[in-house]
C-alpha positions, 0 to 999 in steps of 0.5 A: 446768073447767065454766066453761072448757068453757062459754066454749069452747062459747060461742066455738064457736057461729055459726062457719062456718070448718070449721078453727076448728070442728074445733079448738074441738070437739077442745078440747071433746072432750078436756074432756068425756072427761077424756082429751086423748090420746084426743081428739087421736087422734080429731081428728088432732092431738098433745098439744102442739098441743092445749095450744097451742090452749088457751093461745092461746084463754085469752090472746085472751079466748076469741076464735076468731080466735086459732086461725087458722094463723099464718105460719111465716116468720122475722122476720129474714133474716140470711143474705139476699144483698145489697149488692155480691154481689147487684149483681155477680150481677145485672150478670153475669146481665144481661150474659152470661145465665149460669145460677145454677151458672155465676154461683156459680162466677164469684162464687167467683173474685171472692172471694164465697162463695155457692151456686147455690141462693143465686144462684137466690134472688137472681135470683128475688127480682129477678124475672129472667125464666127460659126456660121449658122446653117439654115434649119427647118422651123422647130414645131416645139416653140413653147418655152417654160420655167418651173416655179421652185427648185426641185420641181422638175429635173431632166436626166440624160446620158452623154457619151464621152467623146474620147475613150478613157483608159481604152474604154468607153465612158458615160456621163450621167447628168441632171439639171434642175429646170428652175435654177439650172443647178446641175450634177454629173458623174461618169461611169464605165458601164451602162444599165440600171446599176449606174443609173441607181447609183447616180440617183443616190449621188444626185439626191445626196448632193442636191441642196433641195428636195427633188419632186420629179425626174424626167428621162427619155426611154433608155433601157437604163431608165425604163423597160417600156419597149422591152418585153423581158418576161411574158408574165410581166413579173419583171419590173424595172428598178429605176422607177422602183427606186424613185418611188421609194425615194418619193420622186415622180418619174416621168418619161418623154414621148419617143423621138421628141427630145425637145421636151428634154431641151435643157439637158440637151443644151447642157450636153452642148455646153459641155462639148464647148467648154469642158471636154475639149480642154481635157488631155486625151490621156487623162485617167478615169479617176482624174476625169471624174475629179475634173468633172466635179470641178466643172460642176462646181464652176458651172453652179457657182461661177458661170453666168447663164443667159437664161437666168439674166447672166446670173449663176445657179447659186445666185438663183438658189439664193432667191429661195433662201437656199444655201448650197453645201457644195465644195470641190471635194463634195463627193468625199466630204463627211457631210455627203457620205452621211447623206448617202447613208441616210438615203441607203437607210431610207431604201432599207438596204445598202446601195451595192445590194440594190445595184446587184438586185436590180441588174437588168436580166436577159430574156429567159430562154428555157424557164423562169426562176422560182422565188427560192432560186432568186433569193439564193442567187441574189444572196451570193457575194458578187465581184464588181463590174467596174471600179466606179459604180460597183455594179454587176450583171445578171449573168455574173450573178448566176455564176459560171456553174455548168447548170446555168438556167439561162 
């Protein structure tokens, strides 16, 4: 024991590393006290570690470098993802920019068994760039909710297309069901009540269930809540009138609280991430609407949603016994056109007349029109403003005559 103590003591001389000095002094203390447990308690080690240090010193001929910390990394990684699965993950990430959870879901559909954490490790080893999350202020609107049945509540909003179509600004009207996340979108080349009315007709005809309520913000296409158009309040906005005719409740959110329309706002973000950037900037407006129709179909039938436990809206609809009547060419199908005619019959007037009657008028400058003048101007045939929505403005309804009233 004395020779062993002397050898360890000599090995501890001229050491500057504090960790190595602590380990050697622990060994010397245990030999001096003849009590390993007490020495380990004083130096914060355990008995097995003490004897492990001693064994490593003896094997290294009492060289202090043998007590340096060793790597705990395993010598082999038999479960490392490689080969075809790794190539599928990287190629799908590069093409669609999906996250680990969605990539793991698609890999399962392709017959591979991998967890989201495993997908994340593959992306991390390949040095795939991840988006850094900036620090944000805490959101006071933290309450989350889901309605009980399809059609109980729709959220509707307008999204500007990020690039011009045929050298014009385009606007996408989108609506999403709160319960099933079923969506419907359609693009127009103009804004106002006319496109909003036309979109509601298409939405009601395309939805595979009845709509009870539509929730919107305070845009002028949906309400004149913050615009005093006539002093006697004779003007009423056509959008709530149309919803009342269709027996649909119209709900407005308070100004500046877009979190209450959070599902449709998140839909806009999904469109930016997975739809708009794939389109060529030279795409025509009709082709854009066709691509938007295909994207609606993929979103409802094939794209999994984390809010639905990685299920699709159509699978969620099947829980309520609803079979959707959606196809790629739904807007031109005979069934859809028949449904549009039923809605027009319910409104007791053709859709293009509704759009022209309810075009938003400017504020009167001189005097208001009489009922006879209104009937005369609204009965005149009008040219459409754009090819898609077929709407006209109020000033065009008055014509280009020299005796203009406004």
